[in-house]
C-alpha positions in Angstrom: 77.9 45.4 120.8 81.1 43.6 120.1 81.1 40.6 117.8 82.1 37.2 119.1 85.9 36.6 118.7 86.9 34.5 115.8 88.3 31.7 118.0 84.9 31.2 119.7 81.9 29.5 118.0 78.6 31.1 118.5 76.0 29.0 120.4 73.3 27.5 118.3 70.7 25.7 120.4 69.2 22.4 119.4 66.1 23.2 117.3 64.0 20.8 119.5 64.9 22.8 122.7 61.8 24.5 124.0 61.3 26.6 127.1 59.3 29.4 128.7 61.4 31.8 130.7 59.4 34.0 133.0 60.4 36.4 135.7 58.5 36.9 138.9 57.8 33.3 139.6 54.6 33.4 141.5 53.0 36.1 139.4 53.7 34.1 136.2 53.9 30.4 137.0 50.8 30.4 139.2 48.5 31.3 136.3 46.4 29.0 134.2 47.6 30.8 131.1 51.3 30.0 131.8 50.5 26.4 132.8 48.7 25.9 129.5 51.6 27.5 127.5 54.0 25.1 129.2 51.8 22.1 128.4 51.3 23.3 124.8 55.0 23.1 124.3 55.0 19.4 124.9 52.3 18.7 122.3 50.7 16.3 124.8 47.6 16.1 126.9 48.1 17.4 130.4 47.7 13.9 131.8 50.7 12.8 129.8 53.0 15.5 131.1 55.3 15.3 134.1 56.7 18.6 135.6 59.8 18.7 137.8 59.5 21.8 140.0 62.9 23.0 141.3 62.2 25.7 143.9 65.0 27.6 145.7 65.1 28.9 149.2 61.6 29.7 150.4 60.0 28.2 147.3 60.8 24.7 148.7 58.2 25.4 151.4 55.0 23.5 150.6 52.6 26.5 150.5 54.8 28.4 148.1 55.5 25.4 145.9 51.8 24.6 145.7 51.0 28.1 144.8 53.3 27.9 141.8 52.3 24.4 140.7 48.6 24.3 141.5 47.5 25.4 138.0 49.5 22.4 136.6 48.0 20.0 139.1 44.5 21.2 138.3 45.0 20.5 134.6 46.1 16.9 135.4 49.9 17.4 135.0 52.0 15.1 137.3 54.0 17.5 139.5 57.2 16.3 141.4 59.6 18.5 143.2 63.3 18.6 143.8 63.8 20.5 147.1 67.1 22.4 147.0 67.1 24.3 150.3 65.1 22.0 152.6 
C-alpha cells in the first residue's frame, strides 16, 4: 500500500454521516433485518422516516422496486422512488 502523496489531503468523513452499504441488492435490502438496521441509523420511529429508493436499470420496474422496499413499507417507512432508467 502506498501512502497518500503529501500534496493531497486524506478524506475525513463528517462524523454525522451514516450509511449501510450492502452488495447483492435484493438479497440484502429485501430483508426485515436490513430495513430495521437502516431505520435504526435514523434514531426515529419508522413512521418518521422517508426513504428515497434509487433503482437502476431493471430495478426501476415496479415488481423489483417493491421487492427491495417492501420490508420498509411494512414497517411504516414512507418510500418514494427516483426512476433512473424508465
